[in-house]
C-alpha positions, 0 to 999 in steps of 0.5 A, a space after each residue: 655781904 657776899 651773895 655769890 662766890 666763885 670758888 677759886 683760891 690759888 697760891 701764885 708763884 711767878 716761876 712756879 709751873 702754875 704760871 704756865 698756860 696748861 696749868 691755868 687750863 687745868 685751873 680753869 676746869 677746877 674752877 666751880 661756881 656756887 650760886 645762892 639766889 636770894 629772892 627779895 620782894 616778889 621772891 619768897 623762897 631761896 633756892 639752894 646752892 647749884 653747881 655749874 659746869 665749867 663749859 656751861 658758864 653764864 654770861 654777864 656784863 662786868 660792872 665793877 671789880 673791887 680789890 679787897 685785902 690788905 694791899 700796898 698797891 693802887 686798886 685801879 693798877 691792880 685791876 688794869 693788870 688783870 686785864 678786866 674792863 668795866 663794861 666787857 662781857 665775861 662768862 662765869 665761870 670762863 676765860 676772862 677770870 682765869 686769864 685775869 688770875 694768869 696776868 696777876 700771877 705773872 707779876 710775881 707780886 702776889 701769893 694768892 689771888 681769889 675772885 668772889 662774886 659780890 652781886 648780880 643785878 640783872 645781867 651785870 656782875 660785881 666782883 671782888 678780887 681778894 689778893 695777899 701780897 708777897 712779902 718784901 724783904 727788910 734786911 738780910 743776915 748771913 751767918 756761917 762766913 766771914 764778915 768780909 764775905 757777907 757784903 759780896 754774897 748780899 751783892 751777888 744775889 741782888 738781896 736789896 731792901 723791899 725785893 719781893 721774896 718768893 720761892 724762885 729767890 729763896 731757890 736761886 740765893 740757895 743755889 748760888 751759895 751752895 754752888 759758889 762754895 763747891 767751886 772752892 772745894 767745899 762740897 758739903 756746904 749746906 745753905 738753910 734760908 729762914 723768913 721771918 715777919 718783921 715786927 714793925 712792918 707785916 709786909 716785910 720779912 727778915 731773912 736768915 741765911 745759914 751757911 755750913 761750908 763744912 770741910 774742904 774736899 781735897 784730892 787725895 790722889 790722881 792716878 793714871 793708867 796706861 801711860 808708858 810715854 808720859 809719867 803720871 808726874 808729867 800728866 799731873 803737871 798738865 792738869 793746871 787746876 785740878 791738883 792732888 794734895 801737896 804741902 808744898 804747893 802754895 799758890 794752887 790748892 787742891 780742890 775739885 771743880 767739875 768744869 775745870 776738871 773737864 778742861 784738864 782732861 783736854 790738857 792732858 791730851 794736848 800734853 800728848 799732842 805736844 809729844 807727837 801722840 796725836 791719836 792719845 785719848 782718854 778711854 775713862 776717867 773715874 772720880 770717887 768720894 771717900 766720905 770718911 776722909 772726905 777726899 776725892 780720888 781720881 783715876 784717868 785710863 789713857 791710851 797713848 797711840 803712836 808717835 807721829 812726825 811732821 811731813 810736807 806743809 803746803 800753803 794755799 790761797 796765800 797771795 799777800 805774803 809769800 810761802 818762805 815768809 809764812 814758813 818763817 812765822 810757822 817755824 815748823 820743819 818737815 821731819 820734826 816731831 808732831 806737835 799739835 799744840 805748837 802748830 795751833 799756837 803758830 797759826 793763831 796763839 789764843 793765849 797772846 793777843 799780840 803773838 807773832 803768829 800767821 793769823 796776827 801777821 794778816 791781822 795786823 795789816 788790815 786782813 781782819 776777815 782773813 782765816 787760816 786753817 791747818 788741814 791734815 791731808 795725808 797720813 803715811 805711817 807715822 808722818 803727817 802732811 798738812 795744807 795750811 788753807 788761807 782765805 785772805 779776804 778784802 782789807 778792812 778800815 776803822 770807820 767809826 771809833 767811839 768811847 763809852 762810859 767815861 762819865 768824868 773824863 773828857 773825850 779828847 783825853 782818851 781820844 788822843 791815846 787811840 791808835 785806831 783812827 777812822 780811815 786807817 787800815 785795821 790792825 789787831 796790833 793797834 787795837 791791843 795797844 790802845 787798850 794798853 794806853 787807855 789802862 796806862 792812863 789810870 783813870 778807868 778800871 784796866 780789867 773792864 776795858 772792852 773793845 766791841 766790834 760793831 757793824 762788821 762789814 765785809 762787803 764794805 771793808 769797814 768795822 766800827 770799834 766801840 771801847 767801853 771803859 769803867 771809870 774808877 776814883 783817880 784822886 788820892 788822900 794821904 792822912 797818916 801820923 806816927 811817932 818817929 825821930 823823937 817826936 810826932 810826924 804828921 802828913 797830909 798829901 792830896 793828889 788829883 790825877 785827873 785835874 782840869 786847870 782850864 775849868 778852875 774858873 767855871 763854878 759848875 765844874 767844882 764836884 768838888 774839883 774841876 776834873 776830867 783833863 788828865 792833868 795831875 796836882 799833888 799837894 803835900 804837907 808834912 811836919 813835927 816839932 822839928 821839921 816842916 815840908 810843903 810841896 806842890 807839883 803840877 803836870 800836863 801830859 799833852 803840853 800844848 795839846 797837840 803831841 804827847 809832850 809832858 810838862 811837869 813842874 814842882 816847887 818844895 820848902 822844907 825847914 828842919 830845926 836841930 833836934 836832940 833825939 835823946 833829950 827830945 829837945 828842939 833848938 829853933 835858933 839852929 835850922 837847915 833850910 831847903 828850897 826847890 823848884 823844878 821844871 820838865 819836859 818829856 817827849 814821847 819819841 817814835 825812834 826805834 819805837 813809840 814806847 820810848 820817852 826822852 825827858 829832860 828837866 832843869 832843877 834848882 836847890 838852895 840849901 841854907 845852914 844856919 848854926 847847924 852843926 850836926 855832923 851831916 856836913 862839915 860846915 854849920 853855917 853857910 849855903 850850897 846851891 844846886 843847879 842841875 840838868 837831868 836827861 833821861 831816856 826810858 822805854 815801858 811796854 808794861 801791861 794794861 794795868 799799871 798796879 799789876 803788870 802781867 807782861 812787858 818791861 821798863 828800862 831807863 837810863 838818866 844822867 843828872 849833871 851840873 855846869 863844871 864850874 871849875 873849869 872856869 872860875 879859876 879856883 885851885 881847889 887843891 891849894 885852898 888848904 894852904 891859903 890864909 882865908 882857910 886857915 884856923 883863925 881865933 875869933 875869941 877874946 884875948 887869952 892864952 892857949 893851952 901852952 900858956 902862950 898869948 892868943 889874941 883875937 885874929 891869931 892863927 893857931 893849931 891843934 896838936 895830937 892831944 887835942 891842945 890849942 897852940 897859938 902860931 900868931 901870924 904864921 898862917 902857913 903853920 896854922 890848920 886848915 879850917 875844913 868847914 871853910 874849905 868845904 864851904 867854897 867846894 860846896 858853894 855851888 855843887 858840882 857833879 854828875 849822877 848816873 842811873 840805871 834801872 831794868 824792870 821785867 814782868 813775866 807771866 809764869 802761869 795764869 795771873 802768877 807774875 815774876 818780876 825782875 829788877 836790877 838797879 845801878 847808880 853812881 855819882 862822880 865829880 869832874 874835879 877830883 881836888 874837889 871831890 865827891 859832894 856829900 849831897 845827892 848820895 844813896 842810902 841802902 836798906 830798909 823800906 826805901 821810904 824817906 819821910 824828908 830828904 834833907 840833902 838830896 839823898 835817894 833811899 834805895 829799898 832792900 828789905 830784911 835790913 833796918 833803914 839805911 843800914 846797908 849805907 857807908 859810915 864815917 869813923 864816928 859811925 854816922 852814915 855818910 851815904 853811898 857814891 856807888 850802889 847795885 841792887 837785884 830783886 826777884 818778886 812772885 806776884 799773885 793777885 787776890 782781887 783786881 777790882 777797881 774799888 780795891 787791888 790786892 795781891 801777895 808777893 814773895 821776894 829775894 833781893 841782894 844789894 851793896 853800896 860803897 863809898 867810893 868806886 875803888 871799893 866797888 865789888 858787884 858780888 859782894 851783896 847783902 841778901 834777903 828773902 820774904 814775903 809781903 802783901 800790897 793793897 791799892 785803893 783809888 782814894 789812898 793809893 798803895 799801901 803793904 807790908 813786908 816780912 823780910 829776913 837778912 841772911 847777912 850780918 849788918 856792918 860791924 856785926 857777926 850774925 845775920 840780921 834776921 827778921 825785919 818788918 817793913 810798912 809801905 805807903 805810897 810807894 811805887 808798884 
């Protein structure tokens, strides 16, 4: 039973003003002590309670503090955090108790804190500390938004299990959600948060967050007042993030965000400065809300001022570079219309880290500490004179270069790609290039690469660079099944893009596989009832470990049985087998620049036909061999993110050639049709021909126009030519050359809106016209550009809006025979939805055109099949690239008269 009571019961919140010192002082003055003295033995009466003033407290020795109430914390830990210690002298009431409450309150763990006097013995006092804990979070439920948004809202607000739930958490969460949706244009967003005790654990609560976004508030109109030199349309165009309603606009919605609106007002002024109106200013602006229509109306009153021109421009302080050179970089002449935006960009273009401006001229050559400023020195009438004041500073050198964040990738894989070396002269260009090279590795989140400048010492002329990277998944799994070609097709693909071969025999490295050395290993298995394909490839980007020479190798085997697509029966006695092996080297060049790569490879393919008569080839039995050398020259300076490049380009030209066997094998391929062994010869049992003449085994024969067989006996010259035997001889060893060109450009249109332009060209030719162009290695145009299997070395070329291979030349029977020449043009507008490491998603619209022809004589580069459409791409590290396109073909397919119309294409694992 408590004999004495310290009257103090206080609600505590970590972030509320009660935790502030002045509030605690007020609290202390309110503390009242009511003492009831119970006299035992020699005392025969009880003295009534008396009120003791705060400044007249009595001193005691603290004997013990007991923690009462239902708590989950250790009792002694709570007492320790209060600051009270056994044996210390305290005043009741006094500063010690108030300080203890203050300390416990700052922990943010308790809802109520109260001290009670348990008993007093002589000058010793026993206190009870009665506390009520703040509840902890059990689970969170969010209603009113899409399920896909719930997880990110919980993560952004750190609403984790067992988190202390206090008023600050509730207020912060509510404000964050409301502000988030207001930034998206939902200005009427309302958020209510309700906490209910958990029925199982009384110390925990379940949080229910109700979100009512309401309708999006759009901008009905943006009107300008006072503008004469620039139209309303021009000024609205300058406002990049604040747009009025327009149903035509797709990529920029109408919404009002105060921070971006202020920035857009600055851009309005900048648009005037670009036209020479240096003194332009905004007198006032207003934003009015129409509650009935749920729209905003913006009015902006501008004062344009006079138009100005550049006068004399002088450079001061420059000793490293001449005035003439700096003037070339500046590119502004006396008498030109004043353009403050252009002047700023020519000095330091903040929108392009690799821009050709004066600041980068200095910073790319070691002058890290340089500073360039344009100063107006004289204004006469409408002419402004400038001084470009240059502070060059000392030359800086890279000192310590480090990389942090690479938990899986070994250091040497990153350091060998760095262009910033200790002891070398500082170069911003090399710093930007290093960021690109790290991003192009594909092992790190390209959006999170952050070079930090450390220990920047102008006196010593040194700077340390710390590259911060975030690992992302680099291995991919392809597991898919589908129905095609009359049967089920299953695919299993494993791609390890950061493999380590040297750790293969280290048991501890299997987590689950040895990783970290930047090598690539890919295994792919594909099969159905009528074909199987197996392939394995390996590549090492730094063969030998000293120079950027990539070694690659691959081996594959494919077996296909004759399949009747109508009856869906498979004849395994008739097969077509392909064996392929390839090795290659690709070396990074230094001339003309180090974006160029020279690649070379040697490949061998063996085609084996066993009674495989399908019309694909003129012969159903025999073999063809393809020994080829491929050489290619490419240049790629695409942006940091290989999945979604925002700038740069990629060009490549390749030539694949075989030995010119016909030059030295002594065979006259033009005369094969006249030679005895290439004539039609009867191999069956003796019988009569269709004209009742004897047809014996070994006799030569011919077929007339009606299809009847006529024996010519031993007169082989009169017999028909056996095309299958001729072609088997022609294509025993394949002889050809194949040239391809590809140009790929990426141009940033605005913000993250990127225009991709692509052109392709391919040509397959023959050295010996008597031998002709081979039926292998041809181009098949149309469709999604994907091929489940390649029987004859064909290349499938994407042209959306048309069925697969539908724009490919056909023979008289209507069978696709492949093209020997093609060209294709494509334009894509791409916009990223998210570029996070876990999943990169971007939308696109496209225009495409292309054509293919059986021979060069038929080639017409302007006779194109055209299409347009839109699509979506999703890249996940574990599964690679997935996508869907909807394309409309504007032209008719061969043999048809109406436009092809809409086609849907599914994209799996294709190029970016």
